[in-house]
MOPAC internal coordinates of N, CA, C and O (Angstrom, degrees):
PM7 1SCF
backbone

  N    0.0000 0     0.00 0     0.00 0    0    0    0
  C    1.2688 1     0.00 0     0.00 0    1    0    0
  C    1.5917 1   111.61 1     0.00 0    2    1    0
  O    1.2310 1   121.69 1   130.92 1    3    2    1
  N    1.3232 1   114.37 1   -49.08 1    3    2    1
  C    1.5188 1   120.53 1  -178.47 1    5    3    2
  C    1.5146 1   112.03 1  -109.26 1    6    5    3
  O    1.2310 1   118.97 1   -71.56 1    7    6    5
  N    1.3309 1   119.57 1   108.44 1    7    6    5
  C    1.3747 1   125.12 1  -172.51 1    9    7    6
  C    1.5383 1   114.54 1   -95.13 1   10    9    7
  O    1.2310 1   120.38 1  -176.02 1   11   10    9
  N    1.3469 1   116.88 1     3.98 1   11   10    9
  C    1.4269 1   123.56 1   179.76 1   13   11   10
  C    1.4217 1   109.35 1   -77.96 1   14   13   11
  O    1.2310 1   120.74 1   -57.52 1   15   14   13
  N    1.3666 1   116.19 1   122.48 1   15   14   13
  C    1.3894 1   120.80 1  -177.80 1   17   15   14
  C    1.4981 1   110.13 1  -111.14 1   18   17   15
  O    1.2310 1   120.06 1   -69.21 1   19   18   17
  N    1.4163 1   117.48 1   110.79 1   19   18   17
  C    1.4469 1   125.27 1  -175.52 1   21   19   18
  C    1.4591 1   108.10 1  -140.74 1   22   21   19
  O    1.2310 1   119.49 1   -26.64 1   23   22   21
  N    1.3541 1   118.59 1   153.36 1   23   22   21
  C    1.4069 1   125.12 1  -177.97 1   25   23   22
  C    1.6419 1   108.01 1  -146.29 1   26   25   23
  O    1.2310 1   122.43 1   -12.50 1   27   26   25
  N    1.2104 1   112.94 1   167.50 1   27   26   25
  C    1.5254 1   116.65 1   179.83 1   29   27   26
  C    1.5490 1   105.00 1   -62.49 1   30   29   27
  O    1.2310 1   121.73 1   -45.11 1   31   30   29
  N    1.3875 1   114.30 1   134.89 1   31   30   29
  C    1.4932 1   122.61 1  -174.95 1   33   31   30
  C    1.5680 1   113.79 1    94.93 1   34   33   31
  O    1.2310 1   122.55 1   164.57 1   35   34   33
  N    1.3155 1   112.72 1   -15.43 1   35   34   33
  C    1.5592 1   113.86 1  -178.07 1   37   35   34
  C    1.5609 1   109.05 1   -68.52 1   38   37   35
  O    1.2310 1   120.20 1   -36.99 1   39   38   37
  N    1.2744 1   117.23 1   143.01 1   39   38   37
  C    1.4332 1   125.91 1   174.09 1   41   39   38
  C    1.5212 1   109.71 1   -94.03 1   42   41   39
  O    1.2310 1   118.51 1   -55.24 1   43   42   41
  N    1.2850 1   120.44 1   124.76 1   43   42   41
  C    1.4090 1   125.22 1  -176.82 1   45   43   42
  C    1.6122 1   107.93 1  -123.06 1   46   45   43
  O    1.2310 1   119.68 1   -26.48 1   47   46   45
  N    1.4519 1   118.21 1   153.52 1   47   46   45
  C    1.3859 1   119.03 1   164.67 1   49   47   46
  C    1.4143 1   111.17 1  -110.78 1   50   49   47
  O    1.2310 1   122.00 1   -41.01 1   51   50   49
  N    1.4426 1   113.78 1   138.99 1   51   50   49
  C    1.4265 1   117.90 1  -175.54 1   53   51   50
  C    1.5422 1   108.33 1  -100.50 1   54   53   51
  O    1.2310 1   118.12 1   -17.89 1   55   54   53
  N    1.3253 1   121.19 1   162.11 1   55   54   53
  C    1.4063 1   127.97 1  -169.00 1   57   55   54
  C    1.6886 1   103.65 1   -72.16 1   58   57   55
  O    1.2310 1   121.47 1   138.26 1   59   58   57
  N    1.3599 1   114.80 1   -41.74 1   59   58   57
  C    1.4720 1   112.90 1   179.13 1   61   59   58
  C    1.4886 1   105.82 1  -111.27 1   62   61   59
  O    1.2310 1   124.19 1   -41.88 1   63   62   61
  N    1.3574 1   109.56 1   138.12 1   63   62   61
  C    1.5158 1   125.30 1   179.73 1   65   63   62
  C    1.4610 1   115.55 1   -67.02 1   66   65   63
  O    1.2310 1   120.70 1   -31.47 1   67   66   65
  N    1.3117 1   116.26 1   148.53 1   67   66   65
  C    1.4369 1   119.68 1   170.79 1   69   67   66
  C    1.5362 1   114.36 1   -76.16 1   70   69   67
  O    1.2310 1   118.55 1   -30.84 1   71   70   69
  N    1.3712 1   120.37 1   149.16 1   71   70   69
  C    1.5110 1   122.83 1   179.86 1   73   71   70
  C    1.4775 1   112.13 1   -55.79 1   74   73   71
  O    1.2310 1   116.68 1   165.30 1   75   74   73
  N    1.3034 1   123.91 1   -14.70 1   75   74   73
  C    1.5134 1   125.20 1  -175.22 1   77   75   74
  C    1.5431 1   104.33 1   -85.26 1   78   77   75
  O    1.2310 1   119.75 1   165.24 1   79   78   77
  N    1.3171 1   118.08 1   -14.76 1   79   78   77
  C    1.5169 1   118.80 1   179.67 1   81   79   78
  C    1.5288 1   114.77 1   110.61 1   82   81   79
  O    1.2310 1   120.18 1   175.62 1   83   82   81
  N    1.3134 1   117.27 1    -4.38 1   83   82   81
  C    1.4735 1   120.11 1  -175.85 1   85   83   82
  C    1.6399 1   106.11 1  -109.20 1   86   85   83
  O    1.2310 1   121.58 1   -26.97 1   87   86   85
  N    1.3652 1   114.58 1   153.03 1   87   86   85
  C    1.3591 1   117.88 1   177.15 1   89   87   86
  C    1.5321 1   109.30 1  -129.68 1   90   89   87
  O    1.2310 1   119.62 1  -167.41 1   91   90   89
  N    1.3641 1   118.33 1    12.59 1   91   90   89
  C    1.4734 1   126.08 1   173.71 1   93   91   90
  C    1.4610 1   111.12 1  -102.01 1   94   93   91
  O    1.2310 1   120.52 1   -52.63 1   95   94   93
  N    1.2935 1   116.60 1   127.37 1   95   94   93
  C    1.4754 1   132.57 1   179.04 1   97   95   94
  C    1.6336 1   115.72 1  -118.68 1   98   97   95
  O    1.2310 1   124.60 1   -35.75 1   99   98   97
  N    1.1946 1   108.77 1   144.25 1   99   98   97
  C    1.5760 1   115.47 1   176.09 1  101   99   98
  C    1.5307 1   105.96 1  -102.36 1  102  101   99
  O    1.2310 1   118.51 1   -44.33 1  103  102  101
  N    1.3383 1   120.45 1   135.67 1  103  102  101
  C    1.4288 1   121.33 1  -179.76 1  105  103  102
  C    1.5458 1   102.98 1   -87.85 1  106  105  103
  O    1.2310 1   122.62 1   -50.13 1  107  106  105
  N    1.3921 1   112.58 1   129.87 1  107  106  105
  C    1.4289 1   123.00 1  -177.44 1  109  107  106
  C    1.4992 1   114.44 1  -103.82 1  110  109  107
  O    1.2310 1   122.86 1   139.37 1  111  110  109
  N    1.3556 1   112.12 1   -40.63 1  111  110  109
  C    1.5294 1   118.00 1  -178.54 1  113  111  110
  C    1.6204 1   110.01 1  -140.27 1  114  113  111
  O    1.2310 1   120.26 1   -42.61 1  115  114  113
  N    1.2616 1   117.11 1   137.39 1  115  114  113
  C    1.3812 1   120.82 1   174.50 1  117  115  114
  C    1.5254 1   111.30 1  -128.01 1  118  117  115
  O    1.2310 1   123.55 1   -45.29 1  119  118  117
  N    1.3599 1   110.79 1   134.71 1  119  118  117
  C    1.5132 1   120.80 1   179.61 1  121  119  118
  C    1.5247 1   102.59 1  -170.29 1  122  121  119
  O    1.2310 1   122.78 1    39.10 1  123  122  121
  N    1.2868 1   112.28 1  -140.90 1  123  122  121
  C    1.5262 1   118.13 1   178.10 1  125  123  122
  C    1.5228 1   107.79 1   -66.33 1  126  125  123
  O    1.2310 1   121.87 1   148.79 1  127  126  125
  N    1.4080 1   114.02 1   -31.21 1  127  126  125
  C    1.5125 1   125.31 1   177.06 1  129  127  126
  C    1.4704 1   106.02 1  -109.90 1  130  129  127
  O    1.2310 1   119.43 1   -31.48 1  131  130  129
  N    1.2477 1   118.69 1   148.52 1  131  130  129
  C    1.4332 1   122.82 1   170.82 1  133  131  130
  C    1.5834 1   110.55 1  -119.17 1  134  133  131
  O    1.2310 1   124.26 1   -53.65 1  135  134  133
  N    1.3450 1   109.43 1   126.35 1  135  134  133
  C    1.4570 1   118.33 1  -178.82 1  137  135  134
  C    1.6309 1   108.31 1  -100.13 1  138  137  135
  O    1.2310 1   123.71 1   -55.66 1  139  138  137
  N    1.3326 1   110.48 1   124.34 1  139  138  137
  C    1.4715 1   113.92 1   176.32 1  141  139  138
  C    1.4740 1   115.31 1  -125.63 1  142  141  139
  O    1.2310 1   119.87 1   -30.25 1  143  142  141
  N    1.3956 1   117.85 1   149.75 1  143  142  141
  C    1.4882 1   125.52 1  -174.57 1  145  143  142
  C    1.5429 1   109.18 1  -115.72 1  146  145  143
  O    1.2310 1   121.90 1   -47.49 1  147  146  145
  N    1.2526 1   113.96 1   132.51 1  147  146  145
  C    1.5029 1   120.83 1   179.76 1  149  147  146
  C    1.4709 1   104.72 1   -72.87 1  150  149  147
  O    1.2310 1   122.20 1   -50.82 1  151  150  149
  N    1.5332 1   113.38 1   129.18 1  151  150  149
  C    1.3845 1   119.14 1   175.23 1  153  151  150
  C    1.4615 1   117.17 1   -58.88 1  154  153  151
  O    1.2310 1   118.85 1   144.95 1  155  154  153
  N    1.3588 1   119.79 1   -35.05 1  155  154  153
  C    1.4465 1   123.39 1  -175.49 1  157  155  154
  C    1.4626 1   111.43 1   -77.83 1  158  157  155
  O    1.2310 1   116.72 1   124.07 1  159  158  157
  N    1.3285 1   123.85 1   -55.93 1  159  158  157
  C    1.3817 1   122.49 1  -159.45 1  161  159  158
  C    1.5964 1   107.00 1  -111.31 1  162  161  159
  O    1.2310 1   118.56 1   159.42 1  163  162  161
  N    1.3886 1   120.36 1   -20.58 1  163  162  161
  C    1.4497 1   122.25 1   174.72 1  165  163  162
  C    1.5084 1   113.34 1    98.25 1  166  165  163
  O    1.2310 1   120.51 1  -178.54 1  167  166  165
  N    1.4444 1   116.63 1     1.46 1  167  166  165
  C    1.4513 1   118.31 1  -174.66 1  169  167  166
  C    1.6141 1   107.43 1   -70.25 1  170  169  167
  O    1.2310 1   123.43 1   -41.16 1  171  170  169
  N    1.3834 1   111.03 1   138.84 1  171  170  169
  C    1.4300 1   119.62 1  -177.17 1  173  171  170
  C    1.5504 1   110.44 1  -101.29 1  174  173  171
  O    1.2310 1   118.85 1   -49.29 1  175  174  173
  N    1.3263 1   119.79 1   130.71 1  175  174  173
  C    1.5078 1   125.28 1  -176.52 1  177  175  174
  C    1.5809 1   103.67 1  -125.08 1  178  177  175
  O    1.2310 1   118.69 1   -36.80 1  179  178  177
  N    1.2220 1   120.10 1   143.20 1  179  178  177
  C    1.4120 1   127.49 1   174.32 1  181  179  178
  C    1.5393 1   108.72 1  -123.11 1  182  181  179
  O    1.2310 1   119.99 1   -44.18 1  183  182  181
  N    1.2779 1   117.62 1   135.82 1  183  182  181
  C    1.4604 1   121.56 1  -177.06 1  185  183  182
  C    1.5514 1   111.66 1  -155.69 1  186  185  183
  O    1.2310 1   120.89 1   -32.92 1  187  186  185
  N    1.3551 1   115.91 1   147.08 1  187  186  185
  C    1.4476 1   117.62 1  -178.64 1  189  187  186
  C    1.5165 1   110.28 1   -55.07 1  190  189  187
  O    1.2310 1   121.12 1   -30.88 1  191  190  189
  N    1.4704 1   115.46 1   149.12 1  191  190  189
  C    1.4041 1   119.92 1  -179.82 1  193  191  190
  C    1.5506 1   119.01 1   -59.98 1  194  193  191
  O    1.2310 1   121.71 1   153.43 1  195  194  193
  N    1.2828 1   114.34 1   -26.57 1  195  194  193
  C    1.5857 1   125.91 1   178.91 1  197  195  194
  C    1.5633 1   105.83 1   -69.08 1  198  197  195
  O    1.2310 1   124.06 1   130.37 1  199  198  197
  N    1.3165 1   109.82 1   -49.63 1  199  198  197
  C    1.4826 1   113.05 1   179.02 1  201  199  198
  C    1.4386 1   117.64 1   -66.75 1  202  201  199
  O    1.2310 1   121.16 1   145.27 1  203  202  201
  N    1.3984 1   115.38 1   -34.73 1  203  202  201
  C    1.4563 1   123.32 1   179.65 1  205  203  202
  C    1.6145 1   105.01 1   -60.94 1  206  205  203
  O    1.2310 1   120.41 1   131.34 1  207  206  205
  N    1.3957 1   116.81 1   -48.66 1  207  206  205
  C    1.3597 1   125.61 1  -168.77 1  209  207  206
  C    1.5917 1   109.17 1   -66.14 1  210  209  207
  O    1.2310 1   121.68 1   149.45 1  211  210  209
  N    1.3613 1   114.40 1   -30.55 1  211  210  209
  C    1.5374 1   121.99 1   174.60 1  213  211  210
  C    1.5144 1   108.70 1   -74.07 1  214  213  211
  O    1.2310 1   119.56 1   142.30 1  215  214  213
  N    1.3908 1   118.44 1   -37.70 1  215  214  213
  C    1.4689 1   114.26 1  -175.08 1  217  215  214
  C    1.5138 1   116.97 1   -96.57 1  218  217  215
  O    1.2310 1   120.68 1  -179.91 1  219  218  217
  N    1.3314 1   116.31 1     0.09 1  219  218  217
  C    1.4355 1   120.33 1   175.19 1  221  219  218
  C    1.5516 1   111.46 1   -78.79 1  222  221  219
  O    1.2310 1   121.68 1   -49.95 1  223  222  221
  N    1.3035 1   114.40 1   130.05 1  223  222  221
  C    1.5579 1   116.34 1   175.71 1  225  223  222
  C    1.4534 1   110.66 1   -88.97 1  226  225  223
  O    1.2310 1   117.09 1   128.90 1  227  226  225
  N    1.4608 1   123.13 1   -51.10 1  227  226  225
  C    1.3678 1   122.26 1  -173.23 1  229  227  226
  C    1.5633 1   107.82 1  -160.77 1  230  229  227
  O    1.2310 1   122.66 1   -22.08 1  231  230  229
  N    1.3138 1   112.51 1   157.92 1  231  230  229
  C    1.3553 1   117.83 1   173.91 1  233  231  230
  C    1.5731 1   111.30 1   -96.08 1  234  233  231
  O    1.2310 1   121.94 1   -58.66 1  235  234  233
  N    1.3056 1   113.90 1   121.34 1  235  234  233
  C    1.5879 1   119.16 1  -175.21 1  237  235  234
  C    1.5335 1   106.33 1   -80.81 1  238  237  235
  O    1.2310 1   118.15 1   133.12 1  239  238  237
  N    1.3573 1   121.14 1   -46.88 1  239  238  237
  C    1.4083 1   121.11 1  -172.35 1  241  239  238
  C    1.4375 1   107.25 1  -151.44 1  242  241  239
  O    1.2310 1   120.10 1   180.00 1  243  242  241

């Protein structure tokens, strides 16, 4: 069902950019919720896995 392969430490691009100007995020925690950290400013955001899968554009690394 879900073919997205990401792990802790993966860099992903989100559909909507962060106000600091970057749209690349590093995955910090994976569970029912996913915690991501902005590559540019270091802001941490936590969101449900389903919402994350909808908002993720692609896996960079």
